[in-house]
VOFIKOL-351605 format. One record per residue (C-alpha): y, z, x; residue number from 1. Coordinates in steps of 0.5 Angstrom, whole numbers. Example, Ala and Ser with C-alpha at 12.3 -4.5 7.8 and 13.67 -1.06 7.14 Angstrom:
VOFIKOL-351605
((-9 16 25) 1);
((-2 14 27) 2);
This chain:
VOFIKOL-351605
((-41 44 87) 1);
((-38 47 81) 2);
((-41 54 80) 3);
((-35 56 76) 4);
((-37 53 70) 5);
((-45 53 67) 6);
((-50 48 67) 7);
((-49 46 59) 8);
((-42 46 59) 9);
((-42 41 65) 10);
((-48 37 62) 11);
((-43 37 55) 12);
((-37 34 59) 13);
((-41 29 63) 14);
((-43 26 56) 15);
((-36 26 53) 16);
((-33 22 59) 17);
((-30 28 63) 18);
((-34 27 69) 19);
((-32 22 74) 20);
((-35 19 80) 21);
((-31 15 84) 22);
((-25 14 79) 23);
((-31 11 74) 24);
((-34 15 68) 25);
((-41 18 71) 26);
((-47 17 67) 27);
((-52 23 66) 28);
((-57 19 70) 29);
((-53 16 75) 30);
((-56 17 83) 31);
((-51 20 88) 32);
((-52 18 95) 33);
((-47 21 99) 34);
((-40 20 100) 35);
((-38 19 93) 36);
((-32 23 90) 37);
((-34 27 84) 38);
((-28 30 80) 39);
((-29 34 73) 40);
((-23 34 68) 41);
((-24 42 65) 42);
((-23 42 57) 43);
((-21 48 54) 44);
((-26 52 50) 45);
((-26 55 43) 46);
((-20 58 41) 47);
((-21 65 38) 48);
((-20 63 31) 49);
((-25 58 31) 50);
((-31 63 28) 51);
((-27 67 24) 52);
((-29 67 17) 53);
((-24 63 12) 54);
((-23 64 5) 55);
((-25 56 3) 56);
((-28 54 -3) 57);
((-35 51 -3) 58);
((-39 47 -8) 59);
((-46 51 -8) 60);
((-52 46 -11) 61);
((-57 52 -10) 62);
((-57 58 -7) 63);
((-63 64 -5) 64);
((-65 70 0) 65);
((-67 65 5) 66);
((-62 57 4) 67);
((-56 55 2) 68);
((-55 48 -1) 69);
((-48 45 0) 70);
((-45 39 -4) 71);
((-39 38 2) 72);
((-33 35 0) 73);
((-30 29 4) 74);
((-25 31 10) 75);
((-28 38 11) 76);
((-31 39 18) 77);
((-37 42 19) 78);
((-37 46 26) 79);
((-31 48 30) 80);
((-29 42 35) 81);
((-24 39 39) 82);
((-18 38 35) 83);
((-21 42 29) 84);
((-22 49 31) 85);
((-21 52 23) 86);
((-22 50 16) 87);
((-29 48 18) 88);
((-35 49 14) 89);
((-37 54 19) 90);
((-31 58 17) 91);
((-32 58 10) 92);
((-39 60 11) 93);
((-38 66 15) 94);
((-32 68 10) 95);
((-37 67 4) 96);
((-44 71 7) 97);
((-41 75 14) 98);
((-49 76 16) 99);
((-49 68 17) 100);
((-45 71 24) 101);
((-52 73 27) 102);
((-56 66 26) 103);
((-54 60 31) 104);
((-48 56 29) 105);
((-48 60 22) 106);
((-54 57 20) 107);
((-52 50 20) 108);
((-58 46 23) 109);
((-55 39 21) 110);
((-48 36 20) 111);
((-44 31 16) 112);
((-39 27 19) 113);
((-32 29 17) 114);
((-31 24 12) 115);
((-38 24 9) 116);
((-39 27 3) 117);
((-45 30 0) 118);
((-51 35 1) 119);
((-53 39 7) 120);
((-57 45 8) 121);
((-56 52 11) 122);
((-61 57 13) 123);
((-59 64 11) 124);
((-65 67 16) 125);
((-67 66 23) 126);
((-74 65 20) 127);
((-71 59 15) 128);
((-67 56 21) 129);
((-73 56 26) 130);
((-77 53 21) 131);
((-72 47 18) 132);
((-70 46 26) 133);
((-78 44 26) 134);
((-77 40 20) 135);
((-71 36 22) 136);
((-75 34 29) 137);
((-81 33 25) 138);
((-77 28 21) 139);
((-80 31 14) 140);
((-72 33 12) 141);
((-71 27 7) 142);
((-64 25 7) 143);
((-62 19 3) 144);
((-54 16 3) 145);
((-51 11 -1) 146);
((-46 6 3) 147);
((-42 1 1) 148);
((-41 -4 6) 149);
((-38 -11 8) 150);
((-41 -17 6) 151);
((-47 -19 1) 152);
((-53 -16 4) 153);
((-59 -21 2) 154);
((-65 -17 3) 155);
((-68 -9 4) 156);
((-70 -8 11) 157);
((-69 -3 16) 158);
((-66 -2 24) 159);
((-69 1 30) 160);
((-64 1 35) 161);
((-62 7 40) 162);
((-56 10 38) 163);
((-52 13 44) 164);
((-45 14 47) 165);
((-40 7 47) 166);
((-40 7 54) 167);
((-33 3 54) 168);
((-30 8 49) 169);
((-33 15 49) 170);
((-31 18 43) 171);
((-35 13 39) 172);
((-43 12 38) 173);
((-46 4 39) 174);
((-52 1 40) 175);
((-55 2 47) 176);
((-61 1 51) 177);
((-60 8 54) 178);
((-59 11 47) 179);
((-64 16 43) 180);
((-69 12 39) 181);
((-66 12 32) 182);
((-69 9 25) 183);
((-65 8 18) 184);
((-68 4 12) 185);
((-64 1 7) 186);
((-65 -2 0) 187);
((-60 -6 -4) 188);
((-58 -2 -10) 189);
((-52 -7 -13) 190);
((-49 -13 -10) 191);
((-41 -15 -12) 192);
((-38 -21 -9) 193);
((-35 -19 -2) 194);
((-39 -12 -2) 195);
((-46 -9 -3) 196);
((-48 -2 -4) 197);
((-54 0 -1) 198);
((-58 7 -1) 199);
((-60 9 6) 200);
((-66 13 8) 201);
((-65 17 15) 202);
((-71 17 20) 203);
((-67 20 25) 204);
((-61 24 25) 205);
((-56 21 30) 206);
((-49 22 31) 207);
((-46 16 26) 208);
((-52 13 25) 209);
((-52 9 19) 210);
((-45 7 21) 211);
((-47 4 28) 212);
((-53 1 25) 213);
((-49 -2 19) 214);
((-44 -5 24) 215);
((-50 -7 28) 216);
((-52 -12 23) 217);
((-45 -15 22) 218);
((-44 -10 15) 219);
((-40 -4 17) 220);
((-38 1 12) 221);
((-32 0 7) 222);
((-26 4 10) 223);
((-29 6 17) 224);
((-24 5 21) 225);
((-28 7 27) 226);
((-33 2 26) 227);
((-28 -3 24) 228);
((-30 -3 17) 229);
((-24 -7 13) 230);
((-20 -5 7) 231);
((-22 -8 1) 232);
((-18 -15 0) 233);
((-18 -13 -8) 234);
((-11 -11 -11) 235);
((-15 -8 -17) 236);
((-20 -3 -12) 237);
((-17 4 -10) 238);
((-17 4 -3) 239);
((-21 9 1) 240);
((-18 14 6) 241);
((-25 14 9) 242);
((-31 11 10) 243);
((-35 10 4) 244);
((-41 15 5) 245);
((-44 19 2) 246);
((-51 24 3) 247);
((-53 24 -5) 248);
((-61 27 -4) 249);
((-63 31 1) 250);
((-71 34 0) 251);
((-75 39 5) 252);
((-80 44 5) 253);
((-78 51 3) 254);
((-78 55 10) 255);
((-81 61 6) 256);
((-85 59 0) 257);
((-87 52 3) 258);
((-85 49 -4) 259);
((-82 43 -4) 260);
((-75 42 -6) 261);
((-71 36 -8) 262);
((-63 36 -10) 263);
((-58 31 -11) 264);
((-51 30 -13) 265);
((-47 25 -17) 266);
((-42 20 -13) 267);
((-35 24 -11) 268);
((-29 21 -15) 269);
((-26 17 -10) 270);
((-33 12 -9) 271);
((-34 13 -17) 272);
((-27 10 -18) 273);
((-28 5 -13) 274);
((-35 2 -16) 275);
((-32 2 -22) 276);
((-26 -2 -20) 277);
((-32 -7 -18) 278);
((-36 -8 -24) 279);
């Protein structure tokens, strides 16, 4: 029906809620019986500046000929997208290593949310990119996060619940039966009067997975306005301008040597100050 647009583009617009069926948001597996009205709202593509190199400082934790491990600051978008066409990690990578223009997504194989800080790995060669993607699919990349959540969590546990697009709010994710399988394990690191510091480990890597899973348990992340995380009602505590989530540890097998690599970074200043105020 829409030969002027590619299949991938139409699928993306459908997932993002830009396709309607009889004036209602269409679903990817919805059957069409005949006589319905299908409409699309074409979305603008990335501007020419989206994939330009920009001189943006990066906190490099490790680098060799094949991989780059970065401690991403909160507030930095990983990949250009709607509303964020410049100033991203991808723009910074292209400036630092122009050869990454030949690698899919400039070597980015996994992401962190804009307002999540911490570790991620970037591939510097096609061979490394292919191998790291394989490890992510095989769930052998170890990713641990520290998350400060509302409420007192009494026991360690896990959440195994599918995560997909929220049918009521298309810009958010939610636990939905039609979502993709997602598993988050968590351990209590420290309990405070009204909040708990958790260590969360990802077995899968769905969009906003930890944030959605913790909200589903009734323990949204502190400062997470999208998933109902309130501000701390404590005048002594500095108020976060983002969700209290930090990718503290990262482990993977080196894509060429096969040697297991493990990295860790301390909490950034804003989260450290908040925890110090709670002591």
